[in-house]
C-alpha positions in Angstrom: -38.1 31.3 15.1 -36.8 27.8 16.0 -33.7 26.4 14.5 -34.3 24.1 11.5 -32.6 20.7 11.8 -31.6 19.8 8.2 -29.9 16.5 9.1 -31.7 14.0 11.3 -29.1 12.7 13.8 -28.6 9.0 14.2 -29.5 7.5 17.6 -27.8 4.1 17.3 -29.9 2.6 14.5 -27.0 2.4 12.1 -24.9 0.4 14.7 -27.9 -1.9 15.3 -28.1 -2.7 11.6 -24.4 -3.4 11.4 -24.4 -5.6 14.5 -27.3 -7.6 13.1 -25.1 -8.8 10.3 -22.3 -9.9 12.6 -20.7 -13.3 12.0 -21.7 -15.3 15.0 -18.4 -16.9 16.2 -18.7 -19.7 18.7 -16.2 -19.2 21.6 -17.8 -21.8 23.9 -15.1 -24.4 23.4 -12.2 -21.9 23.9 -10.9 -21.7 27.4 -8.1 -19.2 26.8 -7.9 -16.0 28.9 -8.4 -12.7 27.2 -7.3 -9.2 27.8 -10.2 -6.8 27.9 -9.7 -3.8 25.7 -12.0 -0.9 24.9 -12.5 -0.4 21.1 -14.1 2.6 19.4 -15.0 2.9 15.7 -16.6 5.8 14.0 -16.4 5.1 10.3 -18.7 2.8 8.4 -15.6 0.8 7.2 -14.1 0.4 10.6 -17.4 -0.7 12.2 -18.2 -3.3 9.5 -14.7 -4.7 9.3 -14.6 -5.1 13.1 -18.0 -6.7 13.4 -17.6 -9.1 10.5 -14.0 -10.1 10.6 -12.4 -9.7 14.1 -14.1 -12.6 15.9 -13.5 -15.1 13.2 -9.9 -14.0 12.9 -9.5 -14.7 16.6 -11.0 -18.1 16.3 -8.8 -19.0 13.4 -5.6 -17.7 14.9 -6.4 -19.6 18.2 -6.8 -22.8 16.1 -3.5 -22.2 14.4 -1.4 -21.3 17.5 -3.0 -23.6 20.1 -5.0 -26.5 18.6 -2.8 -27.3 15.6 0.2 -27.5 17.8 -1.3 -30.5 19.7 -1.0 -32.7 16.5 1.4 -31.0 14.0 5.1 -30.2 13.9 5.7 -27.0 15.8 8.0 -25.7 13.2 5.3 -25.9 10.5 2.9 -24.1 12.8 5.5 -21.4 13.4 5.9 -20.9 9.6 2.2 -20.3 9.3 2.2 -17.8 12.3 5.2 -16.0 10.7 3.4 -15.7 7.3 0.3 -14.3 9.0 2.3 -11.9 11.0 4.1 -10.7 7.8 0.7 -10.0 6.2 -0.3 -8.1 9.3 2.9 -6.0 9.3 2.6 -5.2 5.6 -1.0 -3.8 5.9 0.0 -2.0 9.1 2.8 -0.3 7.3 0.5 0.6 4.4 -2.0 2.2 6.8 0.8 4.2 8.6 2.1 5.6 5.3 -1.4 6.5 4.2 -2.1 8.3 7.5 1.2 10.1 7.3 0.5 11.1 3.7 -2.9 12.4 4.5 -1.6 14.5 7.4 1.1 15.9 5.2 -1.6 17.0 2.7 -3.6 18.5 5.5 -0.6 20.7 6.4 0.5 21.7 2.9 -3.1 22.7 1.9 -4.0 24.5 5.2 -6.7 22.0 6.1 -7.2 22.3 9.9 -10.3 20.2 10.7 -11.4 16.6 10.0 -14.8 15.5 8.7 -16.9 13.9 11.4 -19.8 11.4 11.3 -23.3 12.1 12.3 -23.8 8.4 13.4 -23.2 7.2 16.9 -19.7 5.6 17.4 -19.5 1.9 18.0 -17.9 1.4 21.4 -17.3 -2.2 22.6 -15.3 -4.1 25.2 -13.2 -6.6 23.3 -11.6 -9.8 24.7 -8.3 -10.1 23.0 -6.9 -13.6 23.2 -3.6 -13.3 21.4 -0.9 -11.0 20.0 -2.4 -11.7 16.5 -5.8 -10.5 17.8 -4.2 -7.4 19.4 -2.3 -6.6 16.2 -5.5 -7.0 14.0 -7.5 -4.8 16.4 -4.8 -2.1 16.0 -5.0 -2.5 12.2 -8.8 -2.0 12.3 -8.3 1.1 14.4 -5.9 2.6 11.9 -8.3 1.9 9.0 -11.0 3.6 11.0 -8.7 6.6 11.6 -7.8 7.0 8.0 -11.3 7.0 6.5 -12.4 10.5 7.6 -9.0 11.9 6.6 -9.6 10.7 3.0 -13.1 12.0 3.1 -11.9 15.4 4.2 -9.3 15.6 1.5 -12.0 14.8 -1.1 -14.3 17.5 0.3 -11.5 20.1 0.0 -10.7 18.8 -3.5 -7.2 18.0 -2.5 -7.8 14.5 -3.8 -10.2 13.5 -6.5 -13.1 11.2 -5.7 -11.5 8.6 -7.9 -8.1 8.8 -6.1 -9.8 8.4 -2.7 -11.9 5.5 -4.0 -8.7 3.7 -5.2 -6.9 4.3 -2.0 -9.8 3.2 0.2 -10.5 0.1 -1.9 -6.9 -1.1 -1.9 -6.4 -0.7 1.8 -9.7 -2.4 2.6 -8.7 -5.3 0.4 -5.4 -5.7 2.3 -7.1 -5.6 5.7 -9.7 -8.1 4.5 -6.9 -10.4 3.1 -5.4 -10.8 6.6 -8.6 -12.3 8.0 -9.2 -14.4 4.9 -5.6 -15.6 5.1 -6.0 -16.7 8.7 -9.0 -18.8 7.7 -7.1 -20.3 4.8 -4.2 -21.3 7.0 -6.5 -22.7 9.7 -8.4 -24.8 7.2 -5.2 -26.1 5.7 -3.9 -27.2 9.1 -7.2 -28.8 9.9 -7.0 -30.9 6.7 -3.4 -32.0 7.6 -4.6 -33.0 11.1 -7.5 -35.0 9.6 -5.1 -36.7 7.2 -2.7 -37.5 10.0 -5.6 -39.0 12.0 -6.7 -41.1 9.1 -3.2 -42.5 8.6 -3.1 -43.4 12.3 -6.4 -45.2 11.9 -5.1 -47.2 9.0 -2.0 -48.2 10.8 -4.1 -49.6 13.7 -6.8 -51.1 11.5 -9.4 -48.8 12.8 -10.6 -47.1 9.6 -13.4 -44.6 10.0 -16.6 -45.0 7.9 -16.6 -41.3 6.9 -14.1 -38.5 7.0 -14.3 -36.1 9.9 -16.2 -32.9 9.3 -13.9 -29.8 9.0 -14.4 -27.9 12.2 -13.7 -24.6 10.4 -16.2 -25.2 7.6 -19.0 -23.4 9.5 -17.0 -20.2 9.7 -17.6 -18.4 6.4 -15.3 -15.8 5.0 -17.7 -12.9 4.3 -16.4 -9.8 2.7 -17.4 -6.7 4.8 -18.9 -5.1 1.7 -21.3 -7.9 1.3 -19.6 -9.3 -1.8 -20.5 -12.9 -0.8 -18.6 -15.9 0.5 -15.1 -16.8 -0.6 -14.3 -20.5 -1.0 -11.0 -21.2 0.6 -11.1 -25.0 0.8 -8.3 -25.6 -1.7 -5.6 -23.4 -0.1 -2.6 -25.1 1.4 -1.6 -23.8 4.9 1.9 -23.1 3.6 1.0 -22.0 0.1 2.5 -18.7 -1.0 5.1 -18.3 1.8 7.8 -17.5 -0.8 5.5 -15.1 -2.7 5.0 -11.4 -2.0 2.9 -11.0 1.1 0.1 -9.0 -0.5 -0.1 -9.3 -4.3 -2.2 -6.1 -4.5 0.1 -4.1 -2.4 1.7 -2.3 -5.4 -1.7 -1.1 -6.6 -2.3 1.0 -3.5 -1.1 4.5 -3.7 0.2 6.2 -0.5 -0.1 9.7 -1.8 
């Protein structure tokens, strides 16, 4: 009698559907060198966050660190970079604590194996252009690492489904906020550059007929869960620097 295959194994179709929804970031005008790194994601969350957020974050951080410096005060740009780095460090710390907490629960409850996915892993060669890109790729990798740990704890009833859902949603929101924050900062700096250009034109008597189109306007901030597009046009590039880095940080439990 032949073995009965209860679950049909994925052969790459899931990855194809995820990649089809990728935000198409245009790197043709960027001449920066990149460090080629191999990335591998197995969870649905890790795959979708990488595909939909990583490239646009790289474009926005390149604009902040390279293009904005050609027109704006370097100290102002450095403040924006520091704010973004602080956001990145905060979510990285949250993920580290969550992973450590999950591993401690594994040990205390005698759980020895981790749930695995029946879908093909997404493996890609990534061109990392900056330290911000490298840091965010590491954040995405830790999110991907945590997801099956939480699923395993739910399967063994160490954590309730509600507790896992709260943990997962809070951490995903923090990871997403980093990419959205990079776009907000880039758009704010772009507006300041445009305003500076208009003042220069007025001083020389060469006033443009129409305002310059925001070069970042075509890069949408799409939530990886398909929640829609967030309008970030009214966010100042330095807004909130004195506020807590992640307002929802306190809502996320770390076991």
